[in-house]
C-alpha positions in Angstrom: 0.0 0.0 0.0 2.9 2.3 0.8 4.5 1.6 -2.5 1.3 2.5 -4.4 1.0 5.8 -2.5 4.5 6.7 -3.4 3.9 5.9 -7.0 0.7 8.0 -7.0 2.5 10.9 -5.4 5.3 10.6 -8.0 2.8 10.5 -10.8 0.9 13.6 -9.5 4.2 15.4 -9.0 5.2 14.7 -12.6 1.9 15.9 -13.9 2.1 19.1 -11.9 5.6 19.8 -13.2 4.4 19.2 -16.8 1.4 21.5 -16.2 3.7 24.3 -15.2 5.8 24.2 -18.3 5.9 27.7 -20.0 7.3 29.2 -23.1 10.1 30.6 -21.1 11.1 27.0 -20.4 11.0 26.2 -24.1 12.9 29.2 -25.5 16.7 29.1 -25.2 19.5 31.3 -26.4 21.9 28.4 -26.8 21.5 24.7 -27.7 21.4 22.6 -24.5 24.0 19.9 -23.6 21.6 17.0 -24.1 18.4 16.3 -26.1 15.2 18.1 -24.9 12.5 20.2 -26.7 13.6 23.7 -27.3 13.2 26.8 -29.6 16.0 29.2 -30.5 15.0 32.5 -32.0 16.7 33.8 -35.1 20.0 35.6 -34.3 20.1 34.4 -30.7 23.5 33.7 -29.3 23.1 30.0 -30.3 26.8 29.1 -29.6 28.0 31.9 -31.9 31.6 31.9 -33.0 33.3 34.3 -35.4 36.0 33.2 -37.8 37.4 36.0 -39.9 34.3 37.9 -41.2 32.0 34.9 -41.0 29.6 34.4 -38.0 28.6 30.8 -37.2 25.6 30.0 -35.1 24.9 26.4 -34.0 21.2 26.0 -33.3 21.3 22.2 -33.1 24.6 20.6 -31.9 25.8 17.1 -31.6 25.1 17.0 -27.9 21.7 18.7 -28.1 20.5 16.2 -30.8 22.1 13.1 -29.3 24.6 13.3 -32.2 21.8 12.8 -34.7 22.6 16.0 -36.7 24.0 19.5 -36.5 22.0 22.6 -37.7 24.1 25.7 -38.2 23.9 29.1 -39.9 26.6 31.3 -41.4 26.2 35.0 -41.8 28.8 37.0 -43.8 29.2 40.2 -45.9 30.0 39.9 -49.6 33.6 38.8 -50.3 35.5 37.6 -53.3 37.8 35.5 -51.1 37.2 31.9 -50.3 35.4 31.5 -47.0 36.2 27.8 -46.6 39.4 26.2 -47.9 39.4 22.7 -49.6 38.5 20.0 -47.1 37.0 16.5 -46.9 34.3 15.0 -44.7 35.3 11.4 -44.2 32.3 10.3 -42.3 29.7 13.1 -42.3 27.2 14.3 -44.9 27.1 18.1 -45.3 24.1 19.9 -46.8 24.1 23.6 -47.7 20.9 25.7 -48.0 20.8 29.3 -49.1 18.5 31.1 -46.6 19.0 34.5 -48.2 21.5 36.2 -50.4 23.9 34.3 -52.7 27.0 32.3 -52.1 29.1 30.0 -54.3 30.0 26.4 -53.5 32.3 24.1 -55.4 32.0 20.3 -55.0 33.9 18.0 -57.2 33.0 14.3 -57.6 35.6 11.9 -56.3 37.6 14.2 -54.0 34.6 16.2 -52.8 36.4 19.5 -52.3 34.1 22.3 -51.1 34.7 26.0 -51.0 32.4 28.9 -50.4 32.4 32.5 -51.6 29.9 35.1 -50.3 28.4 37.2 -53.1 25.8 39.5 -51.5 26.2 41.9 -48.6 23.6 40.2 -46.5 24.0 36.4 -47.0 22.9 33.6 -44.7 23.7 30.0 -45.3 22.1 27.1 -43.4 24.1 23.9 -43.0 23.0 20.5 -41.9 25.7 18.0 -40.9 24.8 14.3 -40.3 25.6 12.7 -37.9 25.9 15.5 -35.4 29.4 17.0 -34.9 32.3 17.4 -37.3 34.8 15.2 -39.1 36.9 17.5 -41.2 40.3 17.4 -42.8 41.4 21.0 -43.6 42.2 24.4 -42.0 40.9 27.9 -41.6 43.2 30.7 -42.4 42.8 33.5 -39.7 43.3 37.2 -40.4 46.5 37.1 -38.2 48.0 34.6 -40.6 47.7 32.1 -37.8 46.3 28.8 -39.1 44.0 27.0 -36.7 42.7 23.5 -37.5 39.0 23.8 -38.3 38.0 20.7 -36.4 39.9 21.7 -33.3 38.2 25.2 -33.3 34.7 23.8 -33.7 35.1 20.8 -31.5 36.5 22.9 -28.7 33.7 25.4 -29.0 30.9 22.8 -29.1 32.4 21.0 -26.1 33.0 17.8 -28.1 36.0 15.4 -27.9 39.0 16.8 -29.8 40.6 14.3 -32.2 44.2 14.7 -33.1 44.3 17.3 -35.9 45.1 15.9 -39.3 47.6 18.1 -41.2 46.7 19.7 -44.5 49.4 17.5 -46.0 47.0 14.6 -45.7 44.7 16.2 -48.3 44.9 14.8 -51.8 47.2 16.9 -54.0 44.2 17.7 -56.2 42.6 19.5 -53.3 45.7 21.5 -52.5 46.0 22.5 -56.2 42.3 23.1 -56.6 41.4 26.2 -58.7 37.6 26.7 -58.9 35.9 27.6 -62.1 34.6 31.1 -62.5 32.8 30.8 -65.8 29.3 30.7 -64.2 26.1 30.7 -66.3 22.8 30.8 -64.4 24.7 30.3 -61.2 26.7 27.2 -62.2 29.8 26.3 -64.2 27.9 24.0 -66.6 29.0 20.4 -67.4 27.3 19.2 -70.6 23.6 20.2 -70.7 23.2 21.6 -67.2 19.6 22.2 -66.0 20.5 24.4 -63.1 17.8 27.2 -62.9 16.6 26.2 -66.4 14.8 22.9 -66.0 13.7 20.4 -63.4 16.5 19.2 -61.2 16.6 15.5 -60.1 17.8 14.4 -56.7 21.4 13.1 -57.0 22.8 9.6 -56.8 24.2 8.0 -53.6 27.8 9.0 -52.9 28.0 12.0 -55.2 27.4 15.7 -54.6 24.5 17.4 -56.3 22.7 20.7 -56.5 19.0 21.5 -56.4 17.9 25.0 -57.4 15.1 26.6 -55.4 11.7 25.3 -56.6 13.3 23.2 -59.4 13.4 19.9 -57.5 10.7 17.2 -57.2 7.5 18.4 -55.5 4.6 16.5 -53.8 1.2 17.9 -52.8 -0.6 16.5 -49.7 -4.2 17.7 -49.0 -5.0 15.6 -45.9 -4.8 18.6 -43.5 -5.0 21.7 -45.6 -2.3 21.8 -48.3 1.3 21.0 -47.8 3.9 20.9 -50.6 6.9 18.8 -49.8 10.1 19.5 -51.8 12.6 16.7 -50.8 16.3 17.7 -50.9 17.7 14.5 -49.4 15.7 11.3 -49.8 16.3 8.2 -47.7 18.2 6.4 -50.4 20.8 9.1 -50.9 22.4 8.8 -47.5 23.7 5.3 -47.8 25.1 4.7 -44.3 23.3 7.5 -42.4 19.5 7.5 -42.4 18.1 11.1 -42.5 15.9 13.2 -44.7 15.9 16.9 -45.6 13.0 18.7 -47.2 11.1 22.0 -47.3 7.4 22.0 -46.4 5.2 24.8 -47.7 2.0 24.9 -45.6 -1.3 26.5 -46.4 -3.6 28.2 -43.8 -4.9 25.5 -41.5 -7.3 25.3 -38.6 -5.8 25.1 -35.1 -8.7 23.0 -33.8 -7.5 19.6 -34.8 -4.0 19.5 -36.3 -2.4 16.1 -36.9 -0.2 14.8 -34.1 3.2 13.3 -34.8 5.4 11.1 -32.6 8.5 9.9 -34.4 11.3 7.5 -33.6 14.0 10.0 -34.7 14.9 13.5 -33.7 13.7 16.4 -35.9 14.2 20.1 -36.4 12.4 22.8 -38.3 13.6 26.3 -39.3 11.1 28.8 -40.6 12.0 30.2 -44.0 8.9 32.3 -44.6 5.7 33.1 -42.8 4.8 32.0 -39.2 4.5 28.5 -37.9 2.6 27.5 -34.7 4.0 24.4 -33.1 3.2 22.6 -29.9 6.0 20.2 -28.6 5.1 17.8 -25.8 3.5 19.5 -22.8 4.9 23.0 -23.7 2.4 25.7 -24.7 2.0 26.5 -28.4 5.0 28.6 -29.7 4.9 30.9 -32.7 8.0 30.6 -34.9 9.0 33.5 -37.1 11.4 33.6 -40.0 14.8 32.1 -38.9 13.5 30.6 -35.7 14.5 26.9 -35.0 12.5 24.3 -33.1 14.1 21.0 -32.0 11.9 17.9 -31.3 13.6 14.9 -29.7 12.7 11.4 -30.6 9.5 10.0 -29.1 8.2 13.4 -28.2 4.7 14.2 -29.7 4.2 17.5 -31.5 1.7 19.3 -33.7 2.0 22.3 -36.0 -0.3 24.5 -38.1 -0.2 27.7 -40.0 -2.7 30.6 -39.6 -0.9 32.8 -42.1 -1.7 32.5 -45.9 1.3 30.2 -46.2 4.4 29.3 -44.3 7.6 27.5 -45.6 10.0 25.6 -43.3 13.2 23.6 -43.7 12.7 20.2 -42.1 15.5 17.8 -41.1 14.8 14.5 -39.5 16.9 11.5 -38.3 15.5 8.4 -39.8 13.5 7.6 -43.0 9.9 7.9 -41.9 9.6 11.5 -40.9 6.8 14.0 -41.5 8.1 14.7 -45.0 8.2 11.1 -46.1 4.7 10.4 -44.7 3.3 13.4 -46.4 4.8 12.3 -49.7 3.4 8.8 -49.3 -0.1 10.3 -48.6 0.1 12.8 -51.4 0.7 13.1 -55.1 3.4 14.3 -57.5 3.0 18.0 -58.1 4.5 20.4 -60.7 4.1 23.7 -58.9 5.5 25.5 -55.8 2.0 27.0 -55.2 -1.2 25.4 -53.9 -4.4 24.7 -55.9 -7.3 27.1 -55.5 -8.9 26.7 -52.1 
C-alpha cells in the first residue's frame, strides 16, 4: 500500500511539473548539452563563433540532438575571397541551403572538395551535418595569418571530444592545387547540358554531390490537412550509411482546432524560411516561430504544427527515414508547382 501511495505521489508530481511548463522554459538562447525540446529565436547567441568575417551559429549541436545531426547558420558580408578552404568530410554528410543572399559552392566528384564565396552583402547559409558533430580534414586561415585546425576550433567550441588534428598535407594533391571555375552561367559552371535554374533538377545519386535550385526539384502535394507541398532535398536512399531526410514544407492556412499529431522515432528540427509556424511540442504551450526561428523535437516526443498565415515555408530535417516529409509524400501526389491549388 505504501508503494502504491509513493507511485501515486510521484505521478501527481510529474503531472504538476508538466502542467507548469511555460514558453520561457521552451525558449533558449543556446543549444542545450543533451536532447530536450527547445526553440531558439533567429539571431540568438546560439553558440556563436566568429572566424574572420563569418559568424557561425549552431542552433542544433551534436550533444543537443544526441549526435543525430547539427544545424548551423553562417552570416557574412560579400567577399571575393574563399570562406572555406578545400576539405573532406570522411564520415559526415554536409548539406548547404541558401537562406538568403547568394554564395558560391564548389563540389567535385571523387575528391569532394568544397569552397564557399559570399556574393551578396547580406547572406545567410544554413548547414546540416549528419551525424551531429564534425569530421573534417582541412584548416581555416585566420586574419592574423595564424592557421587554426577547423575541427579543433569547432570541437572545442561545441564541447566535443577533440581528435588529433590531421595536417593539411593529408589532403589529396588535387585539393591542394584546386582552382575553382569562375565561368558561371545561371549560377553554375555547366557540365554538358546543365539544367541548373533552367529545367527540373533531379535528386542526386548516392555517394555523389549534387545541386537543387530553389523550386526546381521534385514536389509533392498533400491535402490531408490543408495543403502542404513537400520538396525533398535529401531522400532516404541518398544517405547510404546514415538515415536522414531533408526537405522544405510549404504549408497553407490551417485550422488550429485539430492539427495532426506526430510522434517519431528519430529527432527532428524545423527552421522557418517564410511566414509564421505555430508548433506545440510535448507539454509545452504553443509557440509561434517566425522567420529564422528553429525548433528541435527529440525522438518519441509528440508534436503538432499548423499555419494561420496565408502560407508558411519551413526547412525540415529528421533523423530516420519515416519523418513528416516522407509520410506526407506517401499520402500525397506528385506536383508540378510551388503553389497550392485554388482553395
